[in-house]
C-alpha positions as a Markdown table, in Angstrom:
| # | Residue | x | y | z |
|---|---|---|---|---|
| 1 | Met | -62.0 | -60.0 | -50.3 |
| 2 | His | -58.6 | -59.8 | -48.4 |
| 3 | Ser | -57.8 | -61.4 | -45.7 |
| 4 | Leu | -56.3 | -58.9 | -42.5 |
| 5 | Lys | -53.0 | -60.5 | -43.1 |
| 6 | Asn | -52.7 | -59.8 | -47.0 |
| 7 | Arg | -54.5 | -56.0 | -46.0 |
| 8 | Phe | -51.2 | -56.0 | -43.0 |
| 9 | Ser | -48.9 | -56.7 | -45.8 |
| 10 | Ala | -49.7 | -54.3 | -48.3 |
| 11 | Ile | -49.7 | -51.3 | -45.7 |
| 12 | Cys | -46.8 | -52.2 | -44.6 |
| 13 | Phe | -45.1 | -52.7 | -48.1 |
| 14 | Phe | -46.7 | -48.9 | -49.3 |
| 15 | Thr | -45.1 | -47.5 | -46.1 |
| 16 | Leu | -41.9 | -49.0 | -46.4 |
| 17 | Ile | -42.0 | -48.1 | -50.6 |
| 18 | Cys | -43.0 | -44.2 | -49.8 |
| 19 | Met | -40.6 | -44.4 | -46.8 |
| 20 | Ala | -37.5 | -45.2 | -49.6 |
| 21 | Cys | -38.9 | -42.6 | -51.9 |
| 22 | Leu | -38.8 | -39.4 | -49.6 |
| 23 | Ser | -35.2 | -40.6 | -48.3 |
| 24 | Leu | -34.2 | -40.8 | -51.4 |
| 25 | Phe | -35.3 | -37.7 | -52.3 |
| 26 | Asn | -34.0 | -35.8 | -49.2 |
| 27 | Trp | -30.5 | -37.3 | -50.0 |
| 28 | Gly | -30.6 | -36.1 | -53.3 |
| 29 | Thr | -31.6 | -32.3 | -53.0 |
| 30 | Ala | -29.4 | -32.7 | -50.4 |
| 31 | Val | -26.2 | -33.5 | -52.3 |
| 32 | Ile | -27.5 | -30.8 | -55.6 |
| 33 | Gln | -27.0 | -28.3 | -51.8 |
| 34 | Arg | -23.5 | -28.9 | -50.5 |
| 35 | Lys | -21.8 | -26.0 | -50.5 |
| 36 | Pro | -17.7 | -25.7 | -50.9 |
| 37 | Ile | -16.0 | -25.7 | -47.2 |
| 38 | Asp | -13.2 | -23.0 | -47.1 |
| 39 | Ala | -10.4 | -23.0 | -44.3 |
| 40 | Asp | -7.5 | -20.6 | -43.1 |
| 41 | Phe | -4.6 | -22.3 | -41.9 |
| 42 | Ser | -1.3 | -20.7 | -40.5 |
| 43 | Leu | 1.8 | -22.8 | -38.7 |
| 44 | Asn | 2.7 | -20.8 | -36.2 |
| 45 | Lys | 5.3 | -22.5 | -33.6 |
| 46 | Met | 7.7 | -26.5 | -34.3 |
| 47 | Ser | 7.3 | -27.4 | -31.1 |
| 48 | Lys | 9.7 | -30.1 | -31.1 |
| 49 | Phe | 11.6 | -32.2 | -34.0 |
| 50 | Gly | 13.2 | -34.5 | -33.9 |
| 51 | Val | 14.5 | -38.5 | -33.8 |
| 52 | His | 11.7 | -40.4 | -31.4 |
| 53 | Pro | 13.4 | -41.9 | -28.4 |
| 54 | Tyr | 11.0 | -45.0 | -28.0 |
| 55 | Leu | 10.0 | -45.5 | -31.8 |
| 56 | Asn | 13.4 | -44.4 | -33.4 |
| 57 | Glu | 12.1 | -42.7 | -36.1 |
| 58 | Asp | 11.3 | -38.9 | -37.4 |
| 59 | Phe | 8.7 | -36.6 | -35.2 |
| 60 | Ala | 7.4 | -33.4 | -36.1 |
| 61 | Gln | 5.3 | -31.5 | -33.5 |
| 62 | Phe | 3.8 | -27.9 | -34.1 |
| 63 | Lys | 1.4 | -26.1 | -33.0 |
| 64 | Phe | -1.4 | -24.1 | -36.0 |
| 65 | Asn | -4.1 | -21.4 | -36.3 |
| 66 | Leu | -7.3 | -22.9 | -38.1 |
| 67 | Gln | -10.2 | -21.2 | -38.5 |
| 68 | Ser | -13.1 | -21.8 | -40.7 |
| 69 | Asp | -17.0 | -21.5 | -40.8 |
| 70 | Leu | -19.2 | -25.0 | -41.4 |
| 71 | Thr | -22.3 | -23.4 | -41.1 |
| 72 | Gly | -23.4 | -23.9 | -45.1 |
| 73 | Val | -22.6 | -27.3 | -44.7 |
| 74 | Phe | -25.2 | -28.5 | -42.9 |
| 75 | Asp | -28.7 | -29.5 | -44.6 |
| 76 | Trp | -31.1 | -31.6 | -43.3 |
| 77 | Asn | -29.6 | -34.1 | -44.3 |
| 78 | Thr | -26.1 | -34.1 | -42.2 |
| 79 | Tyr | -26.2 | -35.6 | -38.9 |
| 80 | Asp | -22.6 | -35.1 | -38.4 |
| 81 | Leu | -19.1 | -33.9 | -39.8 |
| 82 | Phe | -16.1 | -35.5 | -39.3 |
| 83 | Ala | -13.5 | -32.7 | -39.4 |
| 84 | Phe | -9.8 | -33.8 | -39.8 |
| 85 | Leu | -6.4 | -31.9 | -41.0 |
| 86 | Thr | -4.6 | -34.2 | -42.8 |
| 87 | Val | 0.0 | -33.2 | -43.7 |
| 88 | Glu | 1.1 | -34.6 | -47.2 |
| 89 | Tyr | 4.9 | -34.8 | -48.5 |
| 90 | Glu | 6.4 | -36.9 | -50.8 |
| 91 | Ser | 9.5 | -39.1 | -49.1 |
| 92 | Asn | 12.7 | -39.9 | -51.2 |
| 93 | Asp | 11.9 | -42.5 | -53.7 |
| 94 | Gly | 8.9 | -41.5 | -54.6 |
| 95 | Arg | 5.5 | -42.3 | -52.5 |
| 96 | Lys | 2.8 | -39.9 | -51.3 |
| 97 | Thr | 2.6 | -40.4 | -47.5 |
| 98 | Glu | -0.7 | -39.0 | -45.9 |
| 99 | Val | -0.8 | -38.4 | -42.1 |
| 100 | Thr | -3.3 | -36.7 | -39.6 |
| 101 | Val | -2.5 | -34.5 | -37.4 |
| 102 | Trp | -6.1 | -33.1 | -35.7 |
| 103 | Asp | -9.4 | -34.3 | -35.4 |
| 104 | Asp | -12.7 | -33.4 | -34.8 |
| 105 | Ile | -16.4 | -34.6 | -34.3 |
| 106 | Ile | -18.9 | -31.3 | -34.9 |
| 107 | Leu | -21.8 | -32.2 | -34.5 |
| 108 | Arg | -25.4 | -30.8 | -35.8 |
| 109 | Lys | -27.1 | -30.0 | -32.1 |
| 110 | Asn | -23.5 | -28.1 | -31.3 |
| 111 | Thr | -23.8 | -24.6 | -33.2 |
| 112 | Lys | -21.0 | -23.4 | -31.6 |
| 113 | Gln | -19.1 | -26.1 | -33.2 |
| 114 | His | -19.8 | -24.9 | -36.5 |
| 115 | Lys | -17.5 | -22.1 | -36.2 |
| 116 | Ile | -13.8 | -23.2 | -36.0 |
| 117 | Asp | -12.0 | -20.7 | -34.3 |
| 118 | Tyr | -8.6 | -22.8 | -32.7 |
| 119 | Lys | -5.5 | -20.3 | -32.2 |
| 120 | Asn | -2.2 | -21.5 | -31.3 |
| 121 | Met | -3.6 | -25.1 | -31.0 |
| 122 | Gln | -1.0 | -28.1 | -30.5 |
| 123 | Val | -1.1 | -31.5 | -33.6 |
| 124 | Glu | -3.2 | -33.9 | -31.7 |
| 125 | Tyr | -0.9 | -37.0 | -33.5 |
| 126 | Leu | 3.0 | -36.7 | -34.1 |
| 127 | Leu | 4.2 | -35.8 | -37.7 |
| 128 | Ser | 6.6 | -39.4 | -38.2 |
| 129 | Asp | 8.4 | -40.7 | -40.7 |
| 130 | Lys | 9.7 | -44.3 | -39.6 |
| 131 | Asn | 12.6 | -43.8 | -42.8 |
| 132 | Lys | 14.2 | -40.6 | -40.9 |
| 133 | Glu | 13.1 | -38.4 | -44.2 |
| 134 | Leu | 11.1 | -35.6 | -42.4 |
| 135 | Arg | 14.1 | -32.8 | -42.6 |
| 136 | Gly | 13.8 | -30.1 | -44.9 |
| 137 | Lys | 10.9 | -31.6 | -46.8 |
| 138 | Thr | 7.7 | -29.6 | -48.1 |
| 139 | Val | 4.4 | -30.1 | -46.7 |
| 140 | Gln | 1.0 | -29.9 | -47.7 |
| 141 | Val | -1.8 | -29.3 | -45.3 |
| 142 | Tyr | -5.1 | -30.1 | -46.1 |
| 143 | Phe | -8.7 | -29.3 | -44.5 |
| 144 | Asn | -11.1 | -32.7 | -45.5 |
| 145 | Val | -14.6 | -33.2 | -44.2 |
| 146 | Asp | -16.7 | -36.1 | -44.0 |
| 147 | His | -20.3 | -35.3 | -44.0 |
| 148 | Met | -21.8 | -38.2 | -42.4 |
| 149 | Pro | -25.5 | -38.2 | -43.7 |
| 150 | Val | -28.9 | -39.3 | -41.9 |
| 151 | Val | -29.6 | -41.3 | -45.4 |
| 152 | Gly | -27.4 | -41.9 | -48.2 |
| 153 | Phe | -23.4 | -42.4 | -48.4 |
| 154 | Thr | -20.9 | -40.7 | -46.5 |
| 155 | Gln | -19.2 | -37.7 | -48.8 |
| 156 | Lys | -15.9 | -36.3 | -48.3 |
| 157 | Gln | -14.5 | -33.0 | -49.4 |
| 158 | Arg | -11.1 | -31.7 | -49.0 |
| 159 | Val | -9.1 | -28.2 | -49.3 |
| 160 | His | -5.0 | -27.7 | -49.5 |
| 161 | Val | -5.0 | -24.3 | -47.0 |
| 162 | Gly | -1.0 | -24.1 | -47.1 |
| 163 | Asn | 2.4 | -26.0 | -46.6 |
| 164 | Phe | 5.5 | -25.8 | -45.1 |
| 165 | Thr | 9.2 | -26.0 | -44.9 |
| 166 | Leu | 10.4 | -29.0 | -41.9 |
| 167 | Pro | 13.1 | -27.7 | -40.3 |
| 168 | Glu | 16.8 | -29.5 | -42.4 |
| 169 | Glu | 18.3 | -30.2 | -38.8 |
| 170 | Tyr | 16.9 | -31.2 | -35.4 |
| 171 | Leu | 16.0 | -28.9 | -33.1 |
| 172 | Ala | 16.9 | -30.3 | -30.2 |
| 173 | Ser | 17.8 | -34.3 | -28.4 |
| 174 | Tyr | 14.9 | -35.3 | -27.2 |
| 175 | Ser | 14.9 | -37.7 | -24.0 |
| 176 | Ala | 12.7 | -40.9 | -23.3 |
| 177 | Lys | 11.2 | -38.4 | -19.8 |
| 178 | Arg | 10.0 | -36.1 | -21.8 |
| 179 | Tyr | 7.0 | -38.3 | -22.7 |
């Protein structure tokens, strides 16, 4: 006859194994059904482009439109999404530089956030280059989504949404009082 302690241990272990199997099944089915993301980006206006007065580096600040429907990306294993817009350019020595200019956390519970429709949105973070090599650069824009699951590993999706060329000359000189 088994003791009460042995029976309790067996029940706990069996429950743990069942939960692990169900979690693995949950994660596996969510990975198989992952839908691709789609987004539309357009540059509205280059607000500022010059040399930052404190950091002494090139910077660009712009307004953009972004539309994306992320309702199909949510499934039973998605806790929330981390969506962000990155800008990538190649420096004069051939290195690729990637800068995040906008981000947002999209919660599963808030279904109004599942459809992104931003008009004339200002970037949250400056596009900057400490080597002052931004003038005349062609910049690639990517929309990225990181899936934060209930169970399993974080998954990443990235889609190229456009490109634009920065001006050859600075738009204006900026004083430190504007920051």
